[in-house]
C-alpha positions in Angstrom: -1.8 -36.7 -49.1 -1.9 -32.9 -48.4 -5.8 -33.4 -47.8 -5.2 -36.5 -45.1 -2.1 -34.1 -43.7 -4.8 -31.5 -43.3 -8.1 -33.5 -41.5 -5.1 -35.0 -38.9 -4.3 -31.4 -38.7 -8.2 -30.9 -37.8 -8.8 -33.4 -36.1 -5.6 -32.8 -33.8 -6.6 -28.8 -33.5 -10.3 -29.8 -32.6 -8.9 -32.1 -29.4 -7.2 -29.5 -28.4 -9.5 -27.2 -28.5 -12.3 -29.5 -26.8 -9.0 -30.4 -24.3 -9.0 -26.8 -23.7 -12.7 -26.4 -23.5 -12.9 -29.0 -20.6 -9.6 -27.7 -19.0 -11.4 -23.8 -19.0 -14.7 -26.0 -17.7 -12.4 -27.7 -14.7 -11.4 -24.7 -13.4 -14.4 -22.4 -13.6 -16.0 -24.9 -11.7 -13.3 -25.6 -9.4 -13.3 -21.4 -9.1 -17.3 -21.7 -8.2 -16.4 -24.6 -5.9 -14.2 -23.3 -3.5 -14.2 -19.4 -3.9 -17.6 -19.8 -1.5 -16.1 -21.3 1.1 -13.5 -20.6 3.8 -13.2 -24.3 5.6 -9.9 -25.4 4.7 -10.7 -29.1 5.0 -13.7 -28.2 2.2 -11.8 -26.7 -0.1 -9.0 -28.9 -0.2 -11.6 -32.1 -0.7 -13.0 -30.1 -3.7 -9.3 -29.7 -5.3 -8.7 -33.6 -4.6 -11.8 -34.8 -6.2 -11.8 -31.9 -9.4 -7.4 -32.9 -9.4 -8.3 -36.5 -9.8 -11.1 -36.1 -12.4 -8.9 -33.5 -14.7 -5.9 -35.8 -15.3 -7.5 -39.2 -15.1 -5.4 -40.4 -11.6 -6.4 -43.1 -9.6 -6.3 -40.6 -6.4 -4.6 -37.1 -4.9 -3.2 -35.5 -2.1 -2.4 -32.2 -0.5 0.1 -31.6 1.5 0.2 -28.3 3.1 4.0 -27.7 4.9 4.4 -26.0 8.9 5.0 -22.4 8.4 6.5 -22.2 11.9 8.6 -25.0 11.2 8.9 -25.9 6.7 12.4 -27.8 7.2 10.7 -30.2 8.9 7.9 -30.7 6.4 5.3 -31.8 8.5 2.1 -32.7 7.0 -0.6 -30.9 8.5 -3.6 -31.5 5.9 -3.5 -34.4 3.7 -7.2 -35.0 1.7 -7.3 -38.1 -0.8 -9.4 -38.7 -3.6 -9.5 -42.7 -4.4 -11.5 -45.8 -4.2 -11.5 -47.3 -0.8 -10.0 -50.3 -2.4 -6.8 -48.7 -3.1 -4.1 -48.2 -1.2 -3.7 -44.6 0.4 -0.7 -42.7 -1.0 1.2 -40.7 1.1 4.1 -37.8 -0.2 7.4 -39.2 -0.5 10.4 -37.1 1.8 12.0 -37.4 -1.0 9.3 -36.4 -3.9 8.5 -33.5 -1.0 12.1 -32.0 -0.9 12.8 -31.8 -4.1 9.5 -29.9 -5.0 11.0 -28.1 -1.9 14.5 -27.6 -3.4 13.0 -26.9 -7.3 9.7 -25.7 -6.5 9.1 -26.7 -10.0 5.8 -28.9 -11.5 7.4 -32.9 -11.6 6.3 -35.5 -13.8 7.6 -39.0 -13.4 6.1 -42.2 -15.3 8.7 -44.6 -13.5 9.8 -43.4 -10.4 11.3 -46.4 -8.7 14.1 -45.8 -11.2 13.7 -42.0 -11.4 16.9 -40.5 -10.4 15.3 -37.3 -8.9 13.7 -39.2 -6.2 15.7 -41.7 -5.5 15.7 -43.7 -3.3 11.9 -43.5 -3.2 9.8 -45.4 -1.5 6.3 -45.6 -2.8 5.3 -49.0 -3.2 2.0 -49.4 -6.0 2.9 -45.9 -7.6 3.3 -46.2 -11.2 3.4 -42.8 -11.9 2.6 -39.6 -10.3 2.3 -36.0 -11.0 3.7 -33.3 -8.0 3.0 -29.5 -8.3 3.9 -27.1 -5.8 1.2 -24.8 -4.0 3.3 -21.3 -4.4 0.8 -18.3 -2.5 2.9 -15.1 -3.4 6.0 -16.7 -4.2 5.9 -18.4 -0.5 5.6 -22.2 -0.9 2.7 -23.7 1.5 2.4 -27.4 -0.3 2.2 -29.5 -2.6 -0.6 -30.9 -4.4 0.2 -34.8 -6.1 -1.7 -37.2 -8.5 -0.6 -40.6 -8.4 -1.6 -43.5 -11.0 -3.1 -42.8 -14.3 -5.9 -44.6 -14.7 -6.0 -47.9 -16.9 -2.0 -48.3 -16.8 -1.6 -45.5 -18.8 0.9 -42.6 -18.5 0.6 -39.0 -17.6 1.5 -36.9 -19.9 2.8 -32.9 -20.1 -0.6 -32.1 -20.8 -1.6 -33.3 -17.4 1.1 -31.4 -15.3 0.2 -28.4 -17.0 -2.8 -28.8 -16.4 -3.0 -29.6 -12.7 0.5 -26.8 -12.3 -2.8 -24.4 -13.5 -5.1 -25.8 -10.6 -2.5 -25.5 -8.1 -1.6 -22.0 -9.1 -5.5 -21.2 -9.1 -6.0 -23.5 -5.3 -3.1 -22.1 -3.3 -4.2 -18.9 -2.7 -7.6 -19.8 -1.8 -6.1 -22.6 0.7 -3.3 -20.6 2.6 -6.2 -17.7 3.2 -8.7 -20.8 4.7 -6.1 -22.0 6.6 -5.6 -18.5 7.6 -9.2 -17.9 8.3 -9.3 -21.1 10.5 -5.9 -19.9 12.6 -7.4 -16.1 13.0 -11.2 -18.1 14.5 -8.7 -20.6 16.5 -6.7 -17.7 17.8 -10.3 -15.5 18.5 -11.8 -18.0 20.5 -8.3 -18.4 22.6 -8.5 -15.0 23.2 -11.9 -14.7 23.8 -11.3 -18.0 26.7 -8.3 -16.1 28.3 -10.1 -13.0 28.9 -12.8 -15.3 30.2 -9.9 -16.8 33.0 -8.3 -13.2 33.1 -11.9 -11.8 34.7 -11.8 -15.4 37.4 -8.7 -14.7 38.4 -9.0 -11.1 39.2 -12.0 -12.4 40.8 -10.0 -14.2 42.9 -8.4 -11.6 44.3 -9.5 -9.7 47.3 -12.1 -6.9 45.8 -11.2 -4.7 48.5 -8.7 -4.0 51.1 -9.4 -5.8 54.9 -10.0 -3.6 57.8 -8.0 -4.5 60.6 -7.6 -2.3 63.8 -4.8 -1.2 64.0 -3.7 -2.1 60.8 -4.0 -0.8 57.0 -3.1 -3.4 54.0 -3.1 -2.9 50.4 -2.3 -4.9 47.8 -1.5 -5.5 43.9 -0.9 -8.2 41.1 -0.7 -7.4 37.6 0.1 -10.7 35.1 2.6 -10.4 32.1 -0.2 -11.5 30.4 -3.8 -12.0 30.2 -3.5 -14.8 33.3 -0.6 -15.0 35.3 1.0 -17.2 38.6 1.0 -14.8 40.9 -1.4 -13.8 43.5 -2.2 -12.6 47.5 -5.0 -13.3 49.5 -6.0 -11.8 52.7 -8.0 -14.1 54.7 -9.6 -13.7 57.9 -9.3 -16.2 60.6 -11.3 -14.3 63.9 -12.4 -10.9 64.9 -8.2 -10.9 65.6 -6.4 -13.0 63.3 -5.4 -12.6 59.7 -3.8 -15.4 57.1 -2.0 -12.5 54.6 -0.2 -14.9 51.3 1.8 -13.9 48.8 2.8 -16.6 45.8 4.7 -17.2 43.3 3.8 -20.2 41.0 6.6 -21.5 38.2 6.0 -20.5 34.7 3.3 -18.1 33.7 0.0 -17.4 31.5 -2.9 -20.1 31.7 -1.1 -23.5 33.3 0.6 -20.8 36.0 -3.0 -19.6 36.9 -4.5 -23.4 37.3 -1.6 -23.9 40.1 -2.2 -20.8 41.4 -6.2 -21.0 42.2 -5.3 -24.5 43.4 -2.4 -22.9 45.6 -5.1 -20.1 46.9 -7.6 -23.0 47.4 -5.4 -25.0 49.6 -4.0 -22.3 51.5 -7.6 -20.4 52.4 -8.9 -24.4 53.4 -5.7 -24.7 55.8 -6.3 -20.9 57.4 -9.7 -21.9 58.8 -7.2 -24.7 61.2 -5.9 -23.7 64.3 -2.8 -25.6 63.3 0.8 -23.1 63.0 1.9 -21.5 60.8 4.5 -23.8 59.4 2.1 -27.0 59.6 0.0 -25.1 57.2 2.5 -24.7 54.6 4.1 -28.3 54.9 -0.2 -29.3 54.9 -0.1 -27.1 51.2 3.4 -28.5 50.6 1.7 -32.3 50.6 -1.2 -31.4 49.1 0.3 -29.4 46.0 2.7 -32.2 45.1 0.5 -34.3 45.2 -2.3 -32.7 43.1 0.2 -31.2 40.4 3.0 -32.5 37.8 6.8 -32.7 39.3 8.0 -30.0 37.2 5.3 -27.7 39.0 6.0 -26.1 42.0 5.3 -22.4 43.9 7.3 -19.9 46.1 5.2 -19.2 49.1 4.5 -16.4 51.9 2.4 -17.0 54.3 2.2 -15.4 57.1 -0.9 -14.8 60.4 -1.7 -11.5 62.2 -2.5 -11.3 65.2 -3.9 -7.9 65.4 -4.8 -8.2 69.4 -0.7 -9.1 70.3 0.5 -7.2 67.4 3.0 -9.5 66.2 2.2 -11.3 62.6 3.5 -15.3 62.5 5.3 -16.0 59.3 6.7 -18.9 57.3 8.6 -18.1 54.0 8.7 -21.2 51.3 11.3 -20.2 48.9 10.7 -16.6 48.4 12.5 -13.3 48.3 12.3 -12.1 51.7 9.9 -10.0 52.9 10.5 -6.7 53.9 10.6 -5.8 57.5 10.6 -1.3 58.2 10.5 -0.1 61.7 11.9 2.9 63.4 14.7 1.3 65.2 17.2 0.2 62.1 17.8 -0.8 59.1 14.7 -3.3 57.4 15.2 -6.8 58.6 14.5 -9.7 55.7 12.1 -12.0 56.7 14.0 -15.1 56.0 12.7 -18.1 58.3 10.6 -21.0 56.9 11.7 -23.9 54.2 12.0 -25.3 50.7 9.5 -23.8 48.0 6.1 -25.9 48.0 5.5 -29.0 45.8 8.9 -29.8 45.0 8.8 -32.8 47.5 6.0 -34.3 49.3 7.7 -34.1 52.3 9.5 -30.9 53.7 10.3 -29.5 57.0 9.4 -26.0 57.3 9.9 -23.3 60.4 7.6 -20.0 61.5 8.8 -17.3 63.0 7.5 -14.5 65.1 8.2 -10.9 65.0 6.6 -7.9 67.0 5.2 -5.0 65.4 5.4 -1.7 66.6 3.9 1.5 65.3 4.4 2.6 62.5 6.2 -0.6 61.4 5.6 -2.2 57.9 6.2 -4.9 56.2 6.5 -5.5 52.5 6.0 -8.9 50.4 6.5 -9.0 47.0 7.5 -11.4 43.9 10.1 -11.5 41.7 8.2 -9.6 39.4 8.8 -6.3 40.9 12.8 -6.3 41.1 13.5 -8.3 38.2 11.2 -5.2 36.0 14.0 -4.7 33.4 14.9 -1.8 31.2 15.6 -2.6 27.4 19.4 -2.8 28.5 18.5 -5.1 30.9 19.2 -3.7 33.7 17.1 -5.0 36.9 14.9 -2.8 39.4 16.8 -4.9 42.0 16.5 -4.7 45.5 18.4 -2.0 46.7 16.6 0.5 44.9 13.2 -1.0 45.9 14.3 -0.6 49.9 15.8 2.3 49.4 12.6 3.8 47.8 10.3 2.2 50.5 12.8 3.9 53.5 11.6 6.9 51.5 7.8 6.4 52.2 7.7 5.6 55.9 5.1 8.5 56.3 2.5 6.9 53.8 -0.4 4.5 53.8 0.2 1.2 52.4 -2.1 2.4 49.1 0.2 5.3 48.6 3.2 2.6 49.0 1.8 0.4 46.3 0.8 3.0 44.2 4.5 4.8 44.4 6.4 1.6 44.0 3.9 0.6 41.1 5.2 4.3 39.5 8.5 3.6 40.4 9.1 0.2 38.7 6.9 1.3 35.3 9.1 4.6 35.3 12.3 2.5 35.5 11.8 0.1 32.8 10.5 3.2 30.3 8.3 1.1 28.2 9.9 -2.4 27.9 7.9 -5.4 28.1 6.9 -6.4 31.2 8.5 -10.2 31.4 6.9 -11.8 34.7 3.9 -11.2 37.2 4.1 -8.8 39.4 2.7 -8.8 42.8 3.1 -6.5 46.0 1.4 -6.6 49.4 1.9 -4.3 52.2 0.9 -4.4 55.6 1.3 -1.5 58.8 0.8 -1.2 62.1 -1.2 2.6 62.0 0.9 5.2 64.6 
């Protein structure tokens, strides 16, 4: 009797040793297979294949949680290891919720009647193993095996082995996912840098040479690219079109609409239409070619250097400021609604004379809305007071002084909006 018991114990010990050797071989082969790759899909596919074989399952899945919205348990990656004839199972939300709350392995050989999983939705699932994927103690997903082959039942040994596979694999999966996200982010940054260079190339490279006048402008986007722009467009030897626009939104979408608006206005500037009609045409074209939530505010003006006058139309923008020696600055408000909002809109223009020493300042709200860390804006009154003391300077020096004053005001607070400024001055 003792000999029989000894034989049983010896056979059991041999079985455990063989299983342990098999597990070690599985884990070693898995480590070698996934350690050499940075591709998240290749890594998850390899883990699935070896997990199915290791625990004798019909199929398995890996589900990764969205780090930005883990409460939504949104599946980012799902890999399957199964026969094409089998129904492909998906991780039940109740099961995923259990793993997220308990953060420990689960074995169920009767999931439909398992109180831990009620209500369970998974037709055709007879048994399952589910283990958390923990990377540096953070839950990043779950590894699940379904249906023991041959109508068998999963065991605690199967659960332990799958748990070891998960603990060995979680950080590798997370590193691969982080690497791919980093690569994608790098590509986006490179594309934005290209877009930035293109956008800078659309701005005037040099101030225009206009007899009797000087012009200076600048545009600083809050991001790599922005929705503000200014332009100086020669029409003939005496006339120049001057534009400043502020497109809704920020970033790449705004910059694309800005380029569209600039091209539209350049086409309009070549016509002999009035300023108001040019803005009305630009409005119709912009409305037809953009989404409903996209629009822009705009200052469009034509300088006649021979007559020393400027005709302008203000389409929903901050009023430009006309400084003259005869009195306080005048706000140029004549115009109409912003462009791109409604296809048919009425616009008006106004012509004002420019005396020697007069100058006109157009700016985007990125100048006046620039805030300190305590949310104190730079403000229009501060801008007017500053410009009134700069009458003796040329436009380029004025622009530099305004930028310096805004920078000093915000005291290192981040730039929240695109900042654009253009100044036209009639020489004394």
